[in-house]
C-alpha positions as CSV (number, residue, x, y, z in Angstrom):
1,M,0.1,0.1,0.0
2,A,1.2,3.9,-0.8
3,H,2.4,5.7,2.0
4,S,2.7,9.0,0.8
5,L,0.3,11.8,-0.7
6,S,1.9,11.4,-4.2
7,A,1.7,7.9,-4.5
8,K,-1.8,7.6,-3.2
9,K,-2.8,10.2,-5.9
10,R,-1.2,8.4,-8.1
11,I,-3.3,5.4,-7.5
12,R,-6.6,7.4,-7.6
13,Q,-5.4,8.7,-11.3
14,N,-4.5,5.3,-12.3
15,A,-7.6,4.0,-11.4
16,K,-9.4,6.8,-13.1
17,R,-7.5,6.5,-16.2
18,R,-8.0,3.0,-16.8
19,S,-12.0,3.5,-16.4
20,K,-11.8,5.7,-19.0
21,N,-9.5,3.8,-21.4
22,R,-11.3,0.3,-20.4
23,G,-14.4,2.1,-21.5
24,L,-13.4,3.8,-24.3
25,K,-11.8,0.5,-25.6
26,R,-15.2,-1.3,-25.2
27,V,-17.1,0.7,-27.3
28,V,-14.5,0.6,-30.4
29,K,-14.6,-3.4,-29.6
30,E,-18.4,-3.2,-29.6
31,D,-18.3,-0.8,-33.3
32,I,-15.8,-3.0,-35.1
33,R,-17.9,-6.4,-33.8
34,E,-21.2,-4.6,-35.0
35,F,-19.3,-3.9,-38.7
36,E,-17.8,-7.4,-39.1
37,A,-21.6,-8.9,-38.3
38,A,-23.0,-6.7,-41.4
39,V,-20.0,-7.7,-43.3
40,A,-20.9,-11.5,-42.3
41,G,-24.2,-10.8,-43.3
42,G,-23.1,-9.8,-46.6
43,D,-25.8,-6.2,-45.9
44,K,-23.6,-3.4,-47.8
45,A,-25.4,-0.6,-46.6
46,K,-25.4,-1.8,-42.9
47,A,-21.6,-2.4,-43.3
48,A,-21.1,0.9,-44.6
49,E,-22.3,3.1,-42.1
50,A,-20.8,0.6,-39.2
51,L,-17.6,1.6,-41.0
52,K,-18.0,4.9,-40.9
53,V,-18.7,4.8,-37.2
54,A,-15.9,2.6,-36.3
55,M,-13.6,4.3,-38.1
56,K,-14.7,7.7,-36.2
57,Q,-14.3,6.0,-32.8
58,L,-10.9,4.6,-33.5
59,S,-9.8,8.0,-34.5
60,K,-11.2,9.5,-31.5
61,T,-9.4,7.0,-29.4
62,A,-5.9,7.4,-30.9
63,A,-6.5,11.0,-30.4
64,K,-7.4,10.6,-26.8
65,G,-4.1,8.5,-26.5
66,T,-5.4,5.3,-25.2
67,L,-4.7,3.5,-28.6
68,H,-1.4,4.4,-30.4
69,K,-2.4,6.2,-33.7
70,N,-0.7,3.5,-35.7
71,A,-2.7,0.8,-34.1
72,A,-5.8,3.0,-34.7
73,S,-4.6,3.6,-38.6
74,R,-3.9,-0.3,-38.9
75,R,-7.5,-1.0,-37.8
76,I,-9.2,1.5,-40.1
77,S,-7.0,-0.3,-42.8
78,R,-7.7,-3.4,-42.0
79,L,-11.7,-2.6,-41.4
80,Q,-11.8,-0.6,-44.9
81,K,-10.2,-3.4,-47.0
82,K,-13.2,-6.3,-45.7
83,Y,-15.6,-3.4,-46.6
84,N,-13.7,-3.6,-50.3
85,A,-13.9,-6.8,-50.5
86,L,-17.8,-6.8,-49.7
87,A,-18.4,-4.4,-52.4
88,A,-16.5,-5.9,-54.7
89,K,-18.2,-9.1,-54.7
90,G,-21.5,-6.9,-55.8
């Protein structure tokens, strides 16, 4: 257990930040799952909307520092690739 005031404050800050980061990551995962379900179902319109939402959420999460910007870009690229494959099928 922390003894100094600064160490106790750090524990509080870490708990608060962990909670926010986990919440943001959970939302990103939910949006990606929704997109992948639309792709699996073959619904282009729903997939396009879900892709837009997922990309926006990934960008916001990267901007806040929860996710590294390169990791967010990589995920966006992979999602876009899946959507393009769906669109090419017709």
